[in-house]
C-alpha angles and dihedrals in degrees: 000000000000090000089052092049089049093050095046094038093228133138118265128198125211117206097214124169146236085242088084085077090059114193093346126223089193122069126227097021118240123196090247091063110104095207139235105256133162102222093200100036127117091264095044098096090068097034096048093039090060092044089052091049090053089051091053092049093052092044090055090047093050097041102034103018091240110176100242129180115192121191126184107214121210123202108316129187142166145116118334094037112146108254089221099044093110097234117142096242095051092041093054095045095048092045092049094048091048094047094244127139115276103238117222121181116215121353093319093240093110110111135228135178114226120208121193113236095240091058091049094050091049087057091051092051094048091050094049092045092062108114107213106149091118097034121114090202105051117194107234102156142184087211123177115233114189145098113277092207105108127211134177118239089244090056090051092050092051091050091052092048092050095047095046095041087227123165091210118130131223115254121196124217133176116285113254118243115274094008105156116244097206134028123173128143127229100219098186093115092051091053092050100044104027101057097269093312114187131158111263105184114087118222093247092056095043093047091054091051090050094047090050089053093052090048088053088053086053093228088159 
């Protein structure tokens, strides 16, 4: 894809991830933070794969002046998620609708920041709409895109149970190795470069939209 962007002289966006920060020692995470990643851990294939992809993008930008745009995506959710994709939001909703235990790993006090899909896509569009062909200071990123409102996994589970009216219970399991305890984006760069971009959809609203979608799929 980078070769194609180079040949056609067009911008190319990389959907990177907050996972490049690993289990962060800095909170919230700024784009200048290099991360705290176990390169041989059970999560490393994804983490290091994304870090490698970022490296390739910046190499092509430096060597061939390819117009790259790199975004680091934090937890995103919304309608049209795959019920079996393994993400915590879809897992909880499906489990609640089917009357199964909501599975939490660890004590549930680890935090995540959940961004509704419409807000994320708006960030993509604003980034790609930046006209910088004549600019001496091209905006390459990486830019964090995520919702800085932070929730514990237990809080998320309780919200899903309340909104679905489910009688499911919460079941605790051991925390997987290298699972990050905190995840929250610093979105200062997005505000500066993406026309004051901020997430607009609250978690309660987005969760209801997502639950309604899963009900439409008849996952229960």
